[in-house]
C-alpha positions as CSV (number, residue, x, y, z in Angstrom):
1,M,0.0,0.2,0.2
2,L,0.9,3.8,-0.8
3,T,1.0,6.0,1.9
4,L,0.7,9.7,1.3
5,I,1.9,12.3,3.9
6,E,0.0,15.8,2.7
7,G,0.1,19.2,4.0
8,G,3.4,18.7,6.7
9,R,6.0,21.4,6.9
10,V,9.2,18.9,6.0
11,Y,12.2,19.3,7.2
12,D,14.8,16.5,5.0
13,P,16.4,17.4,7.9
14,D,16.6,21.0,6.2
15,P,13.5,22.8,6.3
16,R,11.8,22.5,2.4
17,G,8.2,24.5,3.4
18,V,5.2,22.6,3.0
19,Q,5.2,19.7,0.8
20,S,3.7,15.9,0.7
21,V,5.9,12.4,0.8
22,L,5.0,9.7,-1.0
23,L,6.0,6.3,0.6
24,A,6.1,3.0,-1.1
25,D,7.7,-0.3,-0.5
26,G,9.0,1.0,2.5
27,H,10.9,3.7,0.8
28,V,10.3,7.5,-0.1
29,S,8.7,7.3,-3.7
30,K,8.4,11.2,-3.8
31,V,9.0,14.6,-1.9
32,G,7.0,17.7,-3.1
33,D,3.9,18.1,-5.4
34,I,1.8,15.0,-5.4
35,D,-1.0,14.8,-7.6
36,R,-3.7,12.6,-5.1
37,S,-6.0,12.5,-8.2
38,A,-3.2,10.7,-10.3
39,L,-2.9,7.7,-7.9
40,E,-7.0,7.2,-8.5
41,R,-6.6,7.0,-11.9
42,V,-3.8,4.2,-11.4
43,G,-6.0,2.4,-9.1
44,T,-3.4,1.3,-6.2
45,E,-4.6,1.1,-3.3
46,Y,-3.1,4.3,-1.1
47,Q,-3.7,5.8,2.6
48,I,-3.4,9.5,3.5
49,I,-2.0,10.8,6.2
50,N,-3.1,15.0,7.5
51,A,0.1,16.3,8.0
52,R,-1.5,20.0,8.9
53,G,-0.2,21.5,11.5
54,C,3.0,19.0,11.3
55,I,6.4,18.8,10.8
56,V,7.3,15.9,8.7
57,A,11.2,14.2,9.6
58,P,13.4,11.6,9.1
59,G,13.1,9.1,11.9
60,L,15.5,9.4,14.8
61,I,19.1,7.3,15.1
62,D,20.1,6.2,18.2
63,P,23.6,5.0,17.8
64,H,24.4,3.9,21.2
65,N,21.9,2.0,23.6
66,H,22.1,-1.2,25.8
67,L,19.2,-3.1,24.7
68,L,20.5,-5.5,26.6
69,G,19.8,-3.7,29.9
70,G,22.7,-2.8,31.6
71,S,24.0,-5.3,34.6
72,G,24.2,-2.8,37.6
73,E,27.5,-2.0,39.3
74,T,25.8,-2.2,42.8
75,G,24.9,-5.9,42.9
76,F,22.8,-8.1,41.0
77,S,19.3,-6.7,42.1
78,T,20.3,-3.4,40.4
79,Q,20.4,-4.9,37.0
80,T,17.9,-3.8,34.5
81,P,15.6,-5.5,32.0
82,E,15.8,-5.2,28.3
83,F,14.6,-2.6,26.1
84,F,11.3,-3.3,24.0
85,I,10.3,-1.7,21.1
86,S,7.5,0.1,22.4
87,E,10.3,2.3,24.5
88,I,12.3,2.7,21.5
89,V,9.8,3.8,19.0
90,R,7.6,6.1,20.9
91,F,10.0,9.2,20.8
92,G,10.8,9.0,17.5
93,I,13.9,6.3,17.2
94,T,13.6,4.3,13.9
95,T,17.0,3.5,14.3
96,V,19.0,1.9,17.1
97,V,22.6,0.7,17.2
98,G,22.9,-1.9,20.5
99,T,25.9,-2.2,22.5
100,L,27.4,-3.5,25.4
101,G,29.7,-1.9,28.1
102,V,31.3,-3.6,31.5
103,D,30.0,-7.0,31.4
104,T,30.2,-9.1,28.3
105,T,29.8,-11.8,31.1
106,M,26.4,-11.5,31.5
107,K,25.1,-9.4,28.6
108,T,26.6,-11.7,25.6
109,M,27.3,-10.7,22.1
110,A,25.0,-13.7,20.6
111,G,22.1,-12.2,23.5
112,L,22.7,-8.6,21.9
113,L,22.4,-10.1,18.6
114,A,19.5,-12.0,19.1
115,K,17.6,-9.2,20.1
116,V,19.1,-7.0,17.3
117,K,17.3,-9.8,14.9
118,A,14.1,-10.0,17.1
119,L,13.5,-5.7,16.3
120,R,14.6,-6.1,13.1
121,E,11.6,-8.7,12.6
122,Q,9.0,-6.1,13.6
123,K,10.3,-3.6,10.7
124,L,12.9,-1.2,13.4
125,N,16.2,-0.6,12.0
126,A,18.6,-2.4,14.3
127,Y,22.3,-2.3,13.9
128,C,25.0,-3.5,16.9
129,W,28.9,-3.1,17.7
130,T,30.6,-6.0,18.1
131,G,32.8,-6.3,21.6
132,G,32.7,-4.2,24.8
133,Y,35.4,-2.3,26.9
134,D,37.8,-4.8,26.8
135,V,40.4,-4.9,24.2
136,P,40.3,-7.2,22.1
137,P,37.0,-7.1,22.1
138,N,34.5,-10.3,22.5
139,S,33.3,-11.5,18.8
140,I,30.7,-13.8,17.5
141,L,33.1,-15.0,15.1
142,K,37.1,-15.5,14.9
143,S,37.6,-11.4,15.4
144,V,35.9,-7.9,15.1
145,R,36.9,-8.4,11.1
146,E,34.9,-11.1,10.6
147,D,32.3,-10.2,12.6
148,I,32.0,-6.7,10.6
149,L,32.1,-9.1,7.4
150,F,30.5,-11.7,7.6
151,I,26.9,-10.5,10.3
152,D,24.8,-8.4,8.4
153,E,23.6,-6.2,11.8
154,I,27.6,-5.6,13.0
155,I,28.7,-2.7,12.2
156,G,31.6,-1.7,13.4
157,A,33.8,-2.9,17.0
158,G,33.1,-1.3,20.6
159,E,32.3,0.5,22.6
160,V,36.0,0.3,23.3
161,A,36.6,1.7,26.9
162,I,39.7,4.3,27.3
163,S,40.4,6.2,30.4
164,D,38.1,4.2,33.0
165,E,38.7,2.3,36.0
166,R,36.7,-0.1,35.3
167,A,38.7,-1.5,32.3
168,L,42.3,-1.9,31.8
169,A,44.7,0.7,30.1
170,P,44.5,-1.1,26.4
171,D,48.2,-0.9,25.1
172,P,48.2,1.5,22.2
173,R,49.2,-1.1,19.9
174,D,46.3,-3.5,20.9
175,L,43.9,0.1,19.9
176,A,45.8,0.2,17.0
177,R,45.1,-3.5,15.7
178,T,41.3,-2.9,17.0
179,V,40.5,0.1,15.4
180,T,42.7,-1.6,11.8
181,N,41.0,-4.7,11.9
182,A,37.2,-2.7,12.5
183,H,38.2,0.0,9.6
184,I,39.3,-3.5,6.9
185,G,36.0,-5.6,7.7
186,G,34.5,-2.3,7.2
187,M,36.2,-1.4,3.9
188,L,35.8,-4.9,2.4
189,A,32.0,-5.1,3.4
190,N,30.6,-1.2,2.6
191,K,30.2,-0.7,6.3
192,A,31.1,2.2,9.0
193,G,34.2,-0.4,10.2
194,L,34.4,2.4,13.1
195,M,36.1,1.6,16.4
196,H,33.5,3.2,19.0
197,V,35.1,4.8,22.1
198,H,34.3,5.0,25.2
199,V,36.0,7.8,27.4
200,G,35.4,7.2,31.2
201,E,36.7,9.8,33.5
202,S,40.3,9.4,34.0
203,D,42.2,12.3,33.7
204,R,44.0,10.6,30.7
205,R,41.1,11.3,28.7
206,L,41.8,11.4,25.1
207,S,45.8,10.6,25.6
208,P,45.2,7.3,24.5
209,I,44.0,8.0,21.1
210,R,46.5,10.5,20.4
211,E,49.7,7.5,20.9
212,V,47.6,5.9,18.6
213,L,47.7,8.1,16.0
214,E,50.9,9.5,16.6
215,N,52.7,6.5,16.5
216,F,50.6,4.3,14.1
217,D,49.1,4.2,10.3
218,V,45.7,5.0,11.7
219,Q,43.4,8.5,10.2
220,P,41.0,10.1,13.0
221,D,38.0,9.0,11.0
222,W,38.2,5.8,11.8
223,F,37.2,6.1,15.5
224,Y,33.9,7.4,17.0
225,L,34.3,8.9,20.5
226,T,31.1,8.5,22.6
227,H,30.7,10.4,26.2
228,V,32.4,13.0,25.5
229,E,30.4,15.7,27.4
230,R,31.6,14.6,30.8
231,T,34.1,18.1,31.2
232,E,35.3,21.1,29.3
233,A,38.3,19.7,29.2
234,L,37.8,16.4,27.7
235,M,35.2,18.3,25.3
236,K,38.1,20.7,24.0
237,E,40.6,17.8,23.3
238,A,37.2,16.3,21.7
239,A,36.6,19.0,19.2
240,A,40.2,19.4,18.4
241,L,40.5,15.7,16.9
242,A,36.6,16.7,15.6
243,R,38.5,19.0,13.6
244,K,40.7,16.3,11.7
245,G,38.3,14.3,11.0
246,M,36.7,12.5,14.1
247,P,33.0,11.9,15.0
248,C,32.1,12.1,17.9
249,D,29.1,11.8,20.2
250,V,27.5,13.2,23.2
251,D,24.8,11.6,25.4
252,V,21.9,12.9,26.7
253,V,22.0,10.7,30.4
254,E,22.9,14.1,32.0
255,R,19.6,16.2,29.8
256,E,22.1,18.8,29.3
257,L,22.2,18.8,25.5
258,P,21.5,22.6,24.7
259,K,24.6,22.9,27.1
260,Y,27.2,21.0,25.4
261,L,25.8,22.2,21.7
262,R,26.3,25.9,22.7
263,W,30.1,24.8,23.9
264,W,30.6,22.3,20.9
265,K,29.4,25.3,18.6
266,S,31.3,28.1,20.5
267,H,34.3,26.0,20.4
268,G,34.9,25.4,17.2
269,G,33.9,21.6,16.9
270,P,32.2,21.1,13.4
271,P,28.5,20.7,13.6
272,E,28.7,17.9,10.9
273,L,30.7,15.8,13.1
274,L,28.4,15.4,15.9
275,T,25.9,13.5,17.0
276,C,23.8,12.8,20.4
277,S,23.1,9.2,21.8
278,S,20.5,7.7,24.0
279,D,23.4,5.6,26.0
280,A,19.8,4.5,27.6
281,S,20.6,1.5,30.3
282,M,19.4,3.2,33.8
283,T,18.0,6.4,31.9
284,S,15.6,6.0,28.6
285,P,15.5,6.3,24.9
286,R,13.2,8.7,25.5
287,N,15.4,11.7,26.1
288,V,16.6,12.0,22.9
289,W,13.7,14.1,21.6
290,E,13.0,15.4,24.9
291,Q,16.6,16.8,24.8
292,M,16.5,18.1,21.2
293,R,13.0,19.3,21.7
294,A,14.4,21.5,24.8
295,C,16.7,23.1,22.6
296,V,14.8,24.7,20.2
297,R,11.9,25.4,22.6
298,E,13.9,26.3,25.8
299,H,17.2,27.3,23.5
300,D,16.6,29.0,20.7
301,F,18.0,26.6,18.9
302,R,16.5,26.1,15.1
303,L,14.9,22.9,14.4
304,E,17.3,22.4,11.6
305,E,20.7,23.0,13.7
306,I,19.5,19.8,16.5
307,L,17.8,17.7,13.6
308,P,21.1,16.6,12.3
309,L,21.9,15.2,15.2
310,A,20.0,12.2,15.4
311,T,19.3,11.7,11.5
312,R,21.7,12.9,8.5
313,N,25.2,13.4,11.2
314,T,24.8,9.7,12.9
315,A,23.7,8.1,9.0
316,R,26.5,9.7,7.0
317,I,29.3,8.7,9.9
318,L,27.6,5.0,10.7
319,K,27.1,4.6,6.6
320,L,23.8,3.7,7.3
321,H,23.1,3.6,3.2
322,K,20.0,5.8,2.4
323,K,18.8,6.7,6.2
324,G,18.7,10.3,7.8
325,E,17.2,11.9,5.2
326,L,13.7,12.4,3.5
327,R,14.6,11.8,-0.5
328,K,13.2,9.9,-3.4
329,G,15.1,6.1,-3.2
330,W,15.7,6.4,0.6
331,V,14.1,4.3,3.5
332,G,10.6,5.1,4.3
333,D,11.6,6.6,8.0
334,V,8.9,9.6,8.9
335,L,8.0,11.5,11.9
336,L,5.7,13.6,12.1
337,I,5.6,16.2,14.9
338,D,3.1,18.7,16.1
339,E,4.4,22.1,15.4
340,A,3.1,24.1,18.2
341,S,4.0,21.8,21.2
342,L,6.9,19.3,19.4
343,D,5.6,16.4,20.3
344,I,6.0,13.1,18.3
345,V,2.4,12.4,16.9
346,H,3.3,9.8,13.9
347,V,6.3,7.4,13.4
348,L,6.6,5.4,10.9
349,S,9.5,2.5,10.4
350,R,10.3,1.8,6.4
351,G,7.2,3.0,5.8
352,T,5.2,0.4,8.8
353,W,3.2,2.5,11.7
354,M,5.0,2.6,15.0
355,V,3.3,5.3,16.8
356,R,-0.1,6.8,15.4
357,D,-1.6,9.9,17.2
358,G,1.3,9.2,19.8
359,E,0.5,5.7,21.1
360,V,2.3,2.2,20.1
361,V,1.2,0.2,17.6
362,E,3.8,-2.0,17.1
363,Q,3.6,-4.4,20.0
364,E,6.5,-7.1,20.9
365,N,5.2,-10.5,19.0
366,W,5.9,-12.4,21.9
367,L,2.6,-10.7,23.7
368,K,0.3,-12.4,21.5
369,D,0.5,-15.8,22.9
370,S,1.1,-14.5,26.5
371,D,-0.8,-12.9,29.9
372,R,2.1,-11.5,31.1
373,E,1.0,-7.5,32.3
374,I,4.5,-5.4,32.8
375,R,4.5,-2.1,33.8
376,L,7.5,-0.2,35.2
377,H,7.7,3.3,35.8
378,G,11.5,4.6,37.0
379,T,11.1,7.5,39.3
380,K,14.0,9.1,38.8
381,N,13.5,13.0,38.7
382,E,9.6,12.2,38.7
383,K,7.3,15.0,38.4
384,K,3.6,15.0,39.3
385,D,1.3,16.5,37.9
386,D,-1.5,18.7,38.4
387,G,-4.0,15.8,39.3
388,G,-1.1,14.5,41.6
389,N,-0.5,11.3,39.2
390,S,3.0,10.4,38.6
């Protein structure tokens, strides 16, 4: 079935004014003036989405989500459950990249890959990094190179940890070997092949990366740093490497994206090499859109400045082909956002309804044969509404 989205203000993610968007077979067939009567004459079945009063934008890409949940660091009872598709899509994420972290014992690559495959079965675009904090990373096949080459869902290695007490300080040669293997795997498979680098809180900051660049035949754009927002000193080092071509990511766990963006912009960080991610584990994937929305509604950023952080920039850096923009022939991941409130109204992933009128319509397949009832509500920073309901 064709889907015609009419009357919305299109951001692709640049502003294009009021245009129509036609989806066919999970892809964007056309953006611009579309004659509805021509569709009727052809006799093809189609549905219409009235987008008046809405912004029509590409679906969001979350490049760093702990899909299996976190293992907690104060005992087994602090483990968090895996993320359900409803949590991911409700606030506009149509592409997610899963990662392991410090725990590669209870949370395994096989389990992560299975989770990614499950999300794909339900029409969500899902990928993963291979490994975890350790160097060499824990791979499914013999090496990260083979994982990237032969497993469709794996796009790179990570998140490899540096400058963090929870991981041994990796030897520069081992880091160089890992990033080179990831790069070669990506080159041969036409994937990103990046080494996704978790930067911890140690004062060493990015010195391990600089050692690799100085002593080995490795290029800055083979790395993809994350958590670079921890301190101004770290962000200063990250911006310097970004000016040499190294992509960087800020997570939104602390809910201070406007501050990070203002700093990055004022200190000459290349805007096209910055992304944002949820780092969801204890916190929710919803923070990506909520923080992007706060940038526009409360901090005077323009929407076209903010959208690329989770659309075009991320897709280009991760080599997610034909994603991150609304263009003819590209994947039909589309958001409809209320123009006044910037609330998510509709979400389509690969042309399939995920959220309609603010309500999730794509539920986990296993619920069809289950009588389980799961209601979890975290209390961190909980605010009560006027009626006293949390």
